[in-house]
Backbone bond lengths (Angstrom), bond angles and torsions (degrees), N, CA, C in turn:
res aa  C-N    CA-C-N  psi(-1)  N-CA   C-N-CA  omega(-1)  CA-C   N-CA-C  phi
1 M - - - 1.467 - - 1.525 107.27 -
2 S 1.335 121.93 147.03 1.363 128.23 176.97 1.507 116.24 -130.24
3 I 1.264 114.98 164.65 1.562 116.68 174.97 1.513 108.86 -136.14
4 T 1.333 116.22 153.42 1.344 120.87 -173.68 1.637 106.45 -91.07
5 L 1.205 116.56 146.85 1.474 122.59 175.03 1.504 106.30 -54.53
6 T 1.348 122.09 -45.31 1.340 120.05 -179.95 1.516 115.06 -50.26
7 D 1.311 110.14 -47.33 1.497 120.88 178.18 1.464 112.39 -58.99
8 L 1.404 120.07 -48.03 1.394 126.34 176.00 1.530 112.35 -54.21
9 N 1.293 115.09 -40.13 1.502 120.03 179.15 1.523 113.21 -65.09
10 S 1.314 115.17 -31.37 1.468 123.10 -174.32 1.505 121.14 -96.00
11 I 1.324 116.22 -22.77 1.477 121.59 -176.85 1.508 111.93 -73.52
12 S 1.257 111.83 169.46 1.578 117.13 -177.66 1.597 106.58 -67.45
13 R 1.213 107.10 167.20 1.574 114.43 179.39 1.523 108.81 -65.57
14 D 1.399 122.55 -40.45 1.288 126.15 176.40 1.451 114.74 -59.39
15 E 1.348 113.36 -44.41 1.485 120.17 -173.97 1.571 104.60 -69.61
16 F 1.306 122.08 -37.29 1.384 126.55 179.17 1.458 111.45 -61.35
17 V 1.282 118.60 -43.77 1.515 125.85 -178.98 1.483 105.40 -70.58
18 A 1.237 122.50 -36.64 1.406 123.42 -179.62 1.495 110.29 -66.76
19 A 1.329 116.84 -41.49 1.448 120.39 179.83 1.509 113.48 -70.31
20 L 1.282 118.72 -36.13 1.491 120.41 -173.46 1.517 111.81 -116.21
21 G 1.360 117.64 17.26 1.460 119.36 -178.03 1.535 116.75 -66.84
22 N 1.340 113.76 -28.98 1.426 110.76 178.12 1.531 114.79 -114.32
23 I 1.245 115.69 32.63 1.514 126.60 169.11 1.523 104.98 -63.76
24 F 1.288 114.53 -41.04 1.461 122.93 170.23 1.524 109.26 -108.10
25 E 1.257 122.71 117.85 1.433 128.93 -165.15 1.576 109.99 -46.83
26 H 1.347 115.68 120.78 1.401 125.05 171.70 1.601 107.57 49.53
27 S 1.334 118.13 37.67 1.422 117.31 175.34 1.490 116.89 -136.59
28 P 1.164 113.36 73.97 1.551 119.38 -171.35 1.665 110.33 -67.41
29 W 1.308 112.98 -16.73 1.460 114.38 -175.63 1.477 108.12 -62.79
30 I 1.332 121.54 -22.73 1.517 118.63 177.49 1.502 114.42 -71.73
31 A 1.388 113.80 -39.23 1.403 117.00 169.76 1.434 117.90 -64.11
32 E 1.307 115.61 -34.71 1.436 122.91 -179.36 1.686 108.03 -61.65
33 Q 1.308 112.66 -45.18 1.488 116.53 -178.77 1.500 113.14 -66.61
34 V 1.333 116.57 -40.43 1.461 116.73 -173.91 1.556 111.61 -84.55
35 A 1.301 118.01 -11.30 1.467 123.06 171.86 1.441 112.47 -55.58
36 L 1.483 113.98 -33.30 1.357 118.62 -174.46 1.561 116.22 -77.84
37 L 1.345 111.43 -9.33 1.409 116.14 179.73 1.478 122.11 -100.98
38 R 1.413 110.39 6.44 1.480 114.94 174.95 1.471 111.59 -61.90
39 P 1.394 112.80 160.44 1.452 128.34 -1.07 1.562 116.41 -82.97
40 F 1.321 114.74 156.27 1.503 121.72 174.85 1.477 108.55 -100.41
41 A 1.314 111.12 141.62 1.452 116.17 177.25 1.454 117.08 -80.78
42 G 1.308 111.89 -23.38 1.541 117.76 176.28 1.524 108.78 -159.78
43 I 1.330 113.66 172.78 1.483 121.62 -177.42 1.583 108.63 -68.86
44 N 1.339 117.77 -33.21 1.455 120.66 174.60 1.528 113.60 -59.08
45 A 1.371 115.54 -40.95 1.397 121.05 176.74 1.466 116.29 -67.53
46 L 1.411 115.86 -39.77 1.411 124.72 176.07 1.498 109.97 -64.72
47 F 1.393 123.88 -39.57 1.378 124.18 179.13 1.598 109.28 -72.18
48 A 1.326 116.70 -40.02 1.479 118.91 -177.46 1.534 103.37 -59.50
49 A 1.359 122.00 -40.76 1.526 117.47 -176.03 1.520 107.64 -72.45
50 M 1.250 124.03 -32.30 1.471 122.13 174.86 1.516 114.75 -64.46
51 K 1.378 109.21 -44.68 1.536 114.66 175.58 1.615 111.53 -59.30
52 A 1.333 111.42 -44.99 1.481 115.04 -177.06 1.581 109.81 -63.68
53 A 1.274 116.57 -34.94 1.401 120.63 174.27 1.569 113.65 -58.38
54 V 1.227 113.19 -39.65 1.606 121.39 178.47 1.542 105.49 -65.49
55 E 1.385 114.48 -52.40 1.471 117.30 -166.13 1.440 109.59 -71.19
56 R 1.319 128.53 -30.19 1.412 133.19 175.16 1.579 114.36 -79.90
57 A 1.305 119.10 -7.61 1.347 122.72 -176.89 1.499 113.11 -71.18
58 P 1.343 126.07 150.80 1.460 120.81 179.75 1.520 107.58 -69.44
59 A 1.357 111.55 164.82 1.496 117.64 -170.51 1.530 110.53 -67.55
60 D 1.225 118.80 -30.50 1.547 118.78 176.30 1.462 114.47 -61.99
61 L 1.378 108.77 -38.25 1.531 111.11 -175.46 1.542 108.90 -83.41
62 R 1.328 120.49 -23.14 1.516 120.03 168.52 1.589 109.50 -72.04
63 L 1.300 119.33 -37.28 1.442 118.38 169.73 1.417 118.95 -57.24
64 A 1.346 113.44 -41.73 1.516 122.01 174.28 1.506 111.80 -61.45
65 L 1.343 117.43 -38.47 1.489 122.00 172.95 1.461 115.53 -60.30
66 I 1.345 112.77 -36.97 1.477 119.04 -178.04 1.492 109.78 -76.66
67 K 1.228 120.34 -30.83 1.496 128.10 -176.91 1.472 105.37 -79.41
68 A 1.314 124.00 -23.27 1.354 124.85 -179.72 1.580 118.75 -67.70
69 H 1.395 106.95 -14.30 1.480 116.07 178.40 1.456 115.10 -82.73
70 P 1.377 120.67 149.45 1.442 120.44 173.93 1.456 114.57 -84.29
71 D 1.372 115.05 162.09 1.402 118.98 173.37 1.585 106.73 -68.98
72 L 1.350 114.25 159.11 1.443 115.02 178.24 1.490 108.44 -86.04
73 A 1.344 118.10 144.16 1.489 128.72 170.58 1.541 108.27 55.26
74 D 1.371 117.91 36.53 1.511 123.72 179.22 1.516 106.47 -91.57
75 K 1.360 116.22 113.26 1.481 122.29 -174.20 1.609 106.35 -61.31
76 T 1.431 115.97 -42.94 1.439 118.14 -174.39 1.459 113.83 -61.58
77 Q 1.469 110.91 -41.71 1.458 114.38 -176.88 1.523 110.86 -76.36
78 R 1.222 117.62 -27.99 1.512 118.64 174.56 1.532 111.92 -65.87
79 A 1.413 115.16 -41.05 1.402 118.73 176.62 1.462 114.05 -56.87
80 A 1.454 111.71 -46.76 1.447 116.82 178.58 1.516 119.54 -63.86
81 G 1.305 108.95 -24.38 1.567 116.13 177.58 1.553 111.97 112.36
82 L 1.239 109.34 118.02 1.559 116.33 174.04 1.560 107.10 -96.05
83 T 1.352 112.35 166.80 1.381 112.78 173.47 1.526 111.64 -67.76
84 A 1.379 120.72 165.20 1.378 118.73 -178.45 1.491 114.43 -63.75
85 E 1.353 112.89 -37.29 1.489 121.99 177.10 1.541 112.10 -64.15
86 S 1.334 119.84 -45.27 1.482 119.24 178.67 1.565 111.47 -71.43
87 D 1.328 115.60 -31.75 1.435 115.20 -177.01 1.686 107.18 -71.13
88 A 1.297 115.92 -38.91 1.509 116.03 -178.00 1.525 105.26 -75.44
89 E 1.290 124.31 -26.61 1.487 121.56 -179.69 1.552 111.35 -71.70
90 Q 1.380 111.69 -46.95 1.479 116.80 177.78 1.624 112.59 -63.88
91 N 1.257 113.35 -36.25 1.488 119.55 179.74 1.517 107.36 -67.30
92 S 1.331 118.67 -33.59 1.524 120.17 -174.31 1.614 105.97 -65.72
93 A 1.288 118.12 -28.74 1.484 119.60 -179.84 1.507 114.60 -98.76
94 G 1.489 112.49 13.75 1.381 119.20 -179.65 1.522 118.54 63.63
95 L 1.314 114.25 29.19 1.455 120.97 179.08 1.520 111.23 -79.03
96 D 1.378 116.77 -9.98 1.532 117.88 177.46 1.479 108.35 -87.37
97 R 1.331 121.50 -7.55 1.512 122.63 -174.11 1.536 107.99 -135.31
98 L 1.232 115.09 60.59 1.513 119.68 178.78 1.480 109.25 -88.46
99 S 1.278 117.07 154.58 1.382 128.42 173.99 1.612 103.82 -83.00
100 D 1.387 115.20 159.51 1.516 121.68 -174.31 1.516 105.24 -57.71
101 A 1.333 122.59 -39.08 1.417 122.22 -175.68 1.494 112.51 -71.77
102 E 1.443 114.09 -31.96 1.486 118.24 173.16 1.464 108.19 -68.05
103 Y 1.275 125.32 -49.69 1.405 128.38 -178.27 1.534 110.39 -53.67
104 E 1.317 120.46 -42.81 1.397 127.19 178.15 1.505 112.01 -66.31
105 A 1.294 116.53 -38.21 1.469 123.37 175.49 1.556 110.08 -62.29
106 F 1.308 110.92 -51.30 1.513 112.56 -177.79 1.533 114.37 -71.08
107 E 1.359 118.30 -25.20 1.416 122.29 172.99 1.542 111.70 -67.36
108 R 1.323 108.78 -45.90 1.601 113.92 177.10 1.475 111.44 -56.12
109 V 1.355 118.92 -54.10 1.424 119.25 -175.49 1.548 112.76 -68.93
110 N 1.225 116.81 -40.45 1.485 117.98 174.90 1.479 113.08 -53.44
111 N 1.318 116.76 -46.52 1.518 124.01 -179.62 1.530 110.73 -65.91
112 A 1.282 119.02 -39.03 1.502 123.41 -177.41 1.517 105.99 -73.35
113 Y 1.322 117.70 -36.71 1.490 119.58 -179.72 1.514 113.25 -67.81
114 R 1.391 112.24 -50.00 1.488 120.59 179.31 1.636 108.39 -61.70
115 S 1.229 118.17 -39.11 1.473 123.04 -177.46 1.525 108.05 -64.16
116 K 1.201 118.44 -36.59 1.530 118.38 -175.96 1.530 111.02 -90.03
117 F 1.372 119.46 -35.80 1.400 117.77 -171.06 1.492 114.13 -108.93
118 G 1.295 117.20 -17.32 1.465 119.89 178.31 1.534 119.23 81.15
119 F 1.285 115.21 4.78 1.428 126.99 177.84 1.417 114.86 -142.78
120 P 1.400 122.00 163.71 1.484 120.50 -171.56 1.507 110.05 -75.55
121 Y 1.383 116.32 152.86 1.495 119.51 169.49 1.518 106.77 -68.15
122 I 1.421 114.35 137.71 1.414 118.20 178.71 1.474 108.04 -125.98
123 V 1.344 115.67 132.63 1.529 116.48 170.85 1.551 105.60 -150.34
124 S 1.281 115.72 153.11 1.467 117.64 177.39 1.509 108.94 -79.27
125 V 1.336 116.08 100.07 1.369 117.80 -164.83 1.670 112.36 -74.95
126 R 1.294 112.33 -13.96 1.460 113.77 178.70 1.551 109.00 -72.09
127 R 1.334 118.70 -10.30 1.490 120.22 179.87 1.500 107.67 -100.66
128 H 1.300 120.27 9.45 1.517 120.11 -177.40 1.533 109.97 -140.98
129 T 1.378 112.52 162.25 1.458 125.44 168.41 1.536 103.76 -96.16
130 K 1.339 114.91 173.55 1.474 121.95 179.64 1.467 108.67 -62.41
131 D 1.423 119.42 -47.74 1.405 120.92 178.30 1.602 113.21 -53.99
132 S 1.332 114.30 -49.26 1.468 115.91 -174.10 1.514 109.49 -71.62
133 I 1.290 127.11 -24.78 1.420 129.09 170.75 1.493 107.23 -56.96
134 L 1.333 118.07 -54.91 1.415 122.15 -174.43 1.561 109.42 -67.19
135 R 1.278 123.50 -34.34 1.463 121.75 172.93 1.554 106.27 -64.15
136 D 1.273 120.41 -42.23 1.451 120.52 -172.73 1.513 108.54 -67.68
137 F 1.411 118.48 -36.63 1.457 118.35 168.47 1.506 117.41 -48.66
138 E 1.406 105.37 -49.64 1.506 110.25 -173.23 1.554 111.38 -69.20
139 R 1.169 118.68 -27.66 1.586 126.19 -178.49 1.468 104.74 -70.52
140 R 1.341 122.46 -44.52 1.417 128.64 -168.85 1.598 112.44 -83.51
141 L 1.355 116.63 -25.67 1.545 115.93 178.70 1.484 115.55 -54.40
142 P 1.302 123.56 -32.89 1.553 124.24 179.78 1.546 111.61 -68.30
143 N 1.353 115.70 -18.00 1.448 116.30 -170.98 1.537 111.25 -69.31
144 D 1.424 117.04 162.92 1.452 120.62 173.33 1.597 106.74 -86.93
145 V 1.373 108.27 173.23 1.469 116.92 -174.47 1.681 109.18 -59.23
146 P 1.358 111.02 -58.31 1.535 114.27 179.08 1.555 111.20 -44.23
147 A 1.266 120.39 -49.34 1.429 122.19 -175.66 1.521 109.33 -67.35
148 E 1.297 120.84 -42.14 1.451 121.65 176.55 1.542 114.18 -65.42
149 M 1.333 117.21 -35.72 1.416 119.33 174.56 1.575 112.72 -60.94
150 Q 1.290 112.17 -42.15 1.387 117.35 -179.71 1.588 112.09 -69.60
151 R 1.350 113.61 -42.01 1.506 116.49 175.87 1.563 108.53 -61.64
152 S 1.273 117.37 -45.03 1.504 120.42 179.13 1.440 111.20 -53.33
153 V 1.403 118.81 -45.31 1.487 120.40 -177.31 1.488 108.77 -65.53
154 E 1.278 117.06 -37.45 1.486 125.90 178.23 1.477 111.71 -57.92
155 E 1.354 115.23 -43.26 1.501 123.71 -174.94 1.539 103.23 -74.39
156 I 1.285 114.80 -46.63 1.589 118.54 176.59 1.496 113.03 -47.06
157 C 1.366 108.24 -49.22 1.449 112.73 178.35 1.490 117.10 -62.72
158 R 1.222 116.48 -32.03 1.512 123.75 178.78 1.550 104.43 -70.59
159 I 1.255 119.65 -43.83 1.517 126.09 177.80 1.518 107.65 -55.61
160 A 1.313 115.55 -52.56 1.470 123.87 -171.75 1.564 106.25 -67.16
161 A 1.390 121.80 -39.47 1.382 123.46 175.90 1.481 111.78 -55.90
162 L 1.288 121.70 -44.22 1.455 127.37 179.58 1.521 109.02 -65.80
163 R 1.256 114.98 -46.69 1.422 115.60 178.79 1.522 117.19 -63.35
164 L 1.339 114.99 -34.70 1.465 119.92 176.52 1.517 113.97 -70.50
165 D 1.374 110.69 -38.20 1.522 119.16 176.23 1.515 109.99 -61.46
166 Q 1.233 118.40 -36.58 1.498 122.75 -174.19 1.567 110.54 -77.63
167 L 1.390 111.09 -29.46 1.460 116.18 -172.07 1.610 113.73 -92.09
168 V 1.311 117.53 -34.59 1.478 122.69 -165.07 1.622 104.80 -109.69
169 T 1.318 109.77 127.56 1.388 114.18 168.29 1.475 117.79 -97.53
170 A 1.238 116.08 129.98 1.537 121.85 -169.36 1.534 113.37 -148.41
171 E 1.234 120.42 159.69 1.514 119.65 176.90 1.413 113.56 -62.43
172 D 1.380 119.49 -33.64 1.434 123.58 175.28 1.499 112.87 -96.31
173 R 1.337 116.24 173.28 1.423 115.39 179.55 1.603 105.54 -141.39
174 L 1.369 111.66 150.26 1.423 117.15 175.06 1.587 109.89 -74.72
175 P 1.282 112.20 149.66 1.500 115.28 -173.85 1.570 108.07 -85.35
176 V 1.296 118.82 67.06 1.497 121.71 -170.62 1.588 108.89 -116.68
177 C 1.301 122.06 -5.11 1.481 120.26 -168.85 1.576 107.93 -114.46
178 G 1.236 119.47 146.38 1.357 129.95 175.20 1.554 111.09 -114.34
179 R 1.288 112.07 -172.65 1.514 119.68 177.71 1.402 115.08 -158.07
180 L 1.463 116.28 136.79 1.412 121.42 -177.73 1.538 100.72 -123.51
181 S 1.404 118.62 125.27 1.461 119.70 -177.34 1.451 107.90 -138.45
182 T 1.349 118.69 164.46 1.517 126.22 176.26 1.537 107.85 -143.33
183 H 1.349 110.08 166.71 1.430 120.18 167.84 1.491 107.79 -156.47
184 V 1.380 116.96 157.27 1.502 120.20 -174.24 1.469 103.74 -125.19
185 L 1.345 115.61 127.52 1.541 123.26 173.03 1.573 110.47 -110.36
186 D 1.247 116.49 118.41 1.370 121.65 175.98 1.630 107.89 -81.28
187 T 1.334 108.72 95.63 1.551 108.45 -176.72 1.605 112.03 -80.47
188 H 1.180 116.98 -4.59 1.525 121.97 167.21 1.543 113.08 -65.44
189 S 1.313 114.92 -41.08 1.539 117.10 177.83 1.528 109.51 -105.30
190 G 1.345 116.51 -13.97 1.486 116.90 -175.15 1.570 114.56 78.39
191 K 1.329 116.14 26.55 1.349 120.25 -177.95 1.594 115.24 -131.28
192 P 1.308 120.41 157.77 1.442 118.10 168.64 1.483 110.10 -52.84
193 A 1.371 117.36 151.56 1.506 122.46 -179.01 1.532 107.34 -100.46
194 A 1.244 123.98 104.44 1.447 129.00 177.75 1.522 110.09 -89.01
195 G 1.372 120.39 142.79 1.393 125.23 175.11 1.468 120.58 77.89
196 I 1.327 110.23 20.55 1.534 118.68 173.48 1.604 109.82 -86.40
197 A 1.349 112.81 127.16 1.421 116.27 -178.40 1.574 107.52 -83.20
198 V 1.460 112.48 133.55 1.493 115.64 -170.60 1.551 102.50 -128.60
199 E 1.347 113.55 135.27 1.517 118.65 173.11 1.519 106.45 -121.18
200 L 1.355 116.72 141.48 1.373 123.73 171.67 1.449 110.52 -113.31
201 I 1.284 113.15 122.59 1.523 122.33 -167.12 1.482 108.20 -122.30
202 E 1.430 115.62 126.89 1.492 122.39 174.31 1.468 108.24 -85.64
203 L 1.409 113.73 120.09 1.492 112.79 -177.24 1.577 111.53 -93.37
204 S 1.259 120.33 156.61 1.425 127.11 -171.03 1.591 107.19 -138.36
205 D 1.288 115.13 133.15 1.424 120.85 175.63 1.476 113.34 -84.98
206 L 1.412 115.95 -26.45 1.439 119.24 -178.71 1.497 117.42 -103.64
207 G 1.438 112.06 -37.44 1.490 118.36 -175.44 1.445 107.44 -112.46
208 L 1.428 115.36 -155.90 1.480 124.28 176.88 1.468 108.69 -83.54
209 S 1.348 110.03 146.13 1.423 121.53 171.05 1.563 105.11 -72.75
210 R 1.337 115.56 159.52 1.499 121.07 179.27 1.464 113.13 -143.44
211 V 1.336 115.55 144.71 1.491 119.20 174.96 1.357 106.41 -77.78
212 V 1.375 116.22 132.42 1.421 123.43 178.42 1.612 107.18 -94.39
213 T 1.206 118.66 -42.63 1.515 122.90 -178.50 1.510 109.41 -161.27
214 R 1.403 110.52 154.10 1.472 119.96 172.62 1.542 107.00 -122.87
215 A 1.306 113.85 147.39 1.402 119.61 178.40 1.493 112.73 -157.03
216 V 1.362 116.77 167.22 1.529 124.31 179.06 1.547 110.80 -121.66
217 T 1.169 124.60 128.57 1.479 123.10 177.19 1.535 112.31 -61.06
218 N 1.306 114.04 144.72 1.463 119.84 -179.14 1.567 108.69 -94.86
219 A 1.375 116.61 -164.89 1.427 124.20 -175.85 1.588 111.80 -62.25
220 D 1.417 114.67 -28.60 1.371 116.99 175.74 1.495 113.40 -87.20
221 G 1.216 125.72 2.30 1.451 130.07 -178.81 1.573 111.07 80.10
222 R 1.269 112.93 14.70 1.460 118.84 -177.70 1.632 106.15 -112.14
223 T 1.263 114.06 166.46 1.607 122.08 169.88 1.419 104.86 -85.92
224 D 1.334 116.38 143.53 1.463 122.78 179.25 1.563 114.47 -54.38
225 Q 1.454 115.48 -37.79 1.397 123.20 175.36 1.408 109.36 -123.05
226 P 1.432 123.10 157.10 1.412 122.83 178.18 1.568 108.53 -58.77
227 L 1.286 113.36 151.78 1.539 114.43 177.68 1.482 111.00 -64.05
228 I 1.343 119.96 -35.08 1.397 129.34 165.52 1.547 111.64 -131.42
229 G 1.355 116.86 130.32 1.487 114.38 -176.08 1.460 104.61 -165.41
230 G 1.353 119.34 160.99 1.438 126.15 -178.51 1.558 114.46 66.63
231 R 1.373 115.78 18.70 1.496 121.99 174.13 1.501 106.60 -165.65
232 P 1.301 119.81 171.10 1.393 121.92 178.99 1.588 109.73 -62.65
233 V 1.303 116.63 150.03 1.509 122.38 167.18 1.452 110.08 -88.20
234 P 1.437 119.80 103.26 1.486 119.58 -172.25 1.574 111.99 -55.69
235 I 1.366 106.34 139.00 1.572 113.80 171.96 1.473 110.40 -57.51
236 G 1.239 119.83 128.62 1.441 123.43 169.02 1.528 111.30 162.89
237 K 1.258 115.21 -166.21 1.492 126.80 -177.78 1.506 112.62 -108.01
238 Y 1.342 116.47 134.52 1.371 128.71 -170.20 1.554 112.67 -132.61
239 E 1.334 111.47 163.06 1.450 119.99 168.63 1.439 111.58 -139.44
240 L 1.346 112.26 134.50 1.452 119.71 175.67 1.576 107.58 -103.82
241 L 1.299 120.63 127.77 1.354 125.98 -171.78 1.529 104.47 -114.60
242 F 1.374 117.50 124.85 1.585 118.28 -176.91 1.519 104.00 -122.13
243 G 1.367 113.10 128.36 1.499 119.48 175.82 1.447 109.83 -87.55
244 V 1.382 117.04 84.29 1.465 119.84 -175.77 1.642 109.79 -88.25
245 G 1.183 122.36 -23.30 1.451 125.62 -178.21 1.531 111.53 -58.73
246 D 1.356 110.16 -53.35 1.500 113.48 173.89 1.476 115.05 -54.69
247 Y 1.337 115.49 -44.72 1.451 124.86 179.07 1.521 115.46 -48.47
248 F 1.324 105.90 -56.53 1.552 110.24 -175.41 1.529 109.30 -74.88
249 A 1.286 122.32 -26.49 1.438 123.70 -177.06 1.587 105.13 -69.31
250 S 1.445 117.02 -42.09 1.366 119.22 178.42 1.406 117.62 -63.40
251 R 1.393 119.77 -16.70 1.482 126.78 -179.51 1.514 107.76 -102.30
252 Q 1.393 121.79 18.71 1.316 121.51 178.63 1.470 121.90 58.20
253 V 1.348 115.78 21.72 1.494 119.85 -177.54 1.496 104.14 -78.68
254 P 1.363 118.83 131.79 1.369 122.27 177.72 1.541 112.14 -63.29
255 L 1.375 114.57 129.48 1.489 116.95 -176.23 1.557 106.29 -139.66
256 S 1.338 108.79 159.55 1.498 117.26 179.94 1.525 103.09 -74.66
257 D 1.451 116.50 165.60 1.441 123.68 176.81 1.470 111.63 -124.52
258 P 1.363 117.44 104.95 1.426 128.45 6.96 1.613 110.25 -74.44
259 P 1.391 113.63 164.97 1.481 118.58 -179.22 1.619 105.56 -66.80
260 F 1.379 112.13 143.85 1.520 120.82 177.04 1.452 105.74 -57.38
261 L 1.325 124.20 -45.69 1.361 125.12 -175.39 1.596 106.72 -121.04
262 D 1.310 120.70 118.36 1.415 126.02 -179.60 1.498 109.62 -108.62
263 R 1.299 117.25 -69.99 1.466 125.04 -177.46 1.472 106.42 -122.42
264 I 1.358 118.24 119.01 1.377 126.16 -177.98 1.569 113.74 -100.41
265 P 1.434 113.03 116.20 1.485 114.03 176.39 1.444 112.50 -94.42
266 L 1.338 121.80 133.95 1.477 126.35 172.20 1.542 104.84 -117.87
267 R 1.401 113.16 120.63 1.450 116.67 -178.31 1.505 105.61 -109.41
268 F 1.421 116.88 134.72 1.453 124.89 -179.48 1.470 109.44 -149.90
269 A 1.330 116.98 172.35 1.514 121.40 -179.49 1.443 104.54 -125.63
270 V 1.402 115.41 152.43 1.496 129.93 172.29 1.501 113.30 -109.80
271 S 1.323 117.82 122.16 1.446 120.33 -178.93 1.502 110.89 -119.99
272 E 1.249 118.90 -6.11 1.548 123.68 -174.59 1.475 106.93 -125.71
273 P 1.348 114.16 87.24 1.497 115.45 177.96 1.570 124.62 -51.85
274 E 1.425 112.76 -33.43 1.393 118.98 176.60 1.554 114.10 -96.10
275 G 1.301 118.30 16.37 1.394 122.57 -177.60 1.460 110.08 -96.11
276 H 1.396 116.83 178.79 1.502 122.41 174.74 1.497 103.27 -115.93
277 L 1.308 114.69 118.55 1.368 123.16 173.50 1.521 116.47 -111.16
278 H 1.324 119.71 119.07 1.513 119.30 -175.95 1.631 107.12 -114.97
279 V 1.310 109.76 124.31 1.501 119.34 -177.29 1.449 111.03 -114.36
280 P 1.262 123.31 88.77 1.501 123.64 -175.33 1.539 110.32 -90.05
281 L 1.343 113.32 169.08 1.385 122.60 172.59 1.505 112.94 -133.23
282 L 1.398 111.51 129.68 1.543 119.45 179.22 1.520 105.21 -111.32
283 V 1.237 114.77 118.99 1.532 115.34 -163.28 1.544 109.53 -137.39
284 T 1.335 119.29 142.58 1.387 134.11 159.22 1.541 112.12 -115.86
285 P 1.276 116.01 178.89 1.518 112.94 173.80 1.516 113.44 -73.85
286 W 1.348 118.83 -7.11 1.427 119.03 -176.24 1.631 115.85 -134.27
287 S 1.404 111.50 9.77 1.452 118.12 -177.71 1.521 111.69 -158.92
288 Y 1.290 117.13 156.08 1.502 119.74 172.06 1.570 109.85 -155.98
289 A 1.390 108.19 160.11 1.466 115.14 179.84 1.525 106.29 -148.73
290 T 1.389 114.66 162.91 1.392 116.02 174.29 1.652 104.57 -149.96
291 Y 1.280 112.99 179.42 1.510 117.89 -176.88 1.617 104.17 -161.75
292 R 1.248 114.15 161.74 1.463 118.70 173.00 1.515 110.62 -90.36
293 G 1.339 110.74 119.17 1.561 116.90 -179.30 1.458 105.87 -114.16
294 S 1.369 111.53 -177.98 1.537 117.40 -178.96 1.497 106.77 -150.37
């Protein structure tokens, strides 16, 4: 469900708080404060007001906000019930379907983090893959408590921005989404390659790799929709798999048996979740190339 900014500006204070009360996890006091500042000219102004309310809050209230968040991939907390927002966020990174080795890795770092800092590790999981979350855990463990409190608040604001962007319809948008796209150029014929099957696979060092999406190139050699769009492109390692053998065979191009190139894998990494990464393929029956586009 969504709500327009126009409606948010006009509904009662209680309705406003009910609508936005969990943009910041279990912390309706933020919505209560910004309700008094209406009307907002755009969603960016609304989020800026909510973020400012967090930043000017006393330290004990910011700590309570941090502690309101659940541990990641914690079986006990999931069984007890997460908020709908937290559940969807953790599921988006595959934290609801971890291997035994992955559960053990998350339990180890969760315990180490809580033991040192006294509050849960927080990261905007929609911006990460499982592997990048675990790497982020390890990078942050050497920090001191003030640094981690500040980092936690920053991540909480990233989580809140994504929740607000999904919930509120406005003329402006928050800068929270990235895009991953591809296209295929048949340099043998000098034309875009239509009808090539494409798979995007998220790679994992610890657990199983998973298919993110499948598509087929259109008449322009592109996919009808971005491979990832309308959300952050999670930090991590990926593979694009192109079915070029069937494509050239369907066009009566003379091929060896079996074809020299059948399925072409391109491996790459994403480091900028809100950026636009374009990974094209230039291909003949005997060669291929790629480059980083934008």
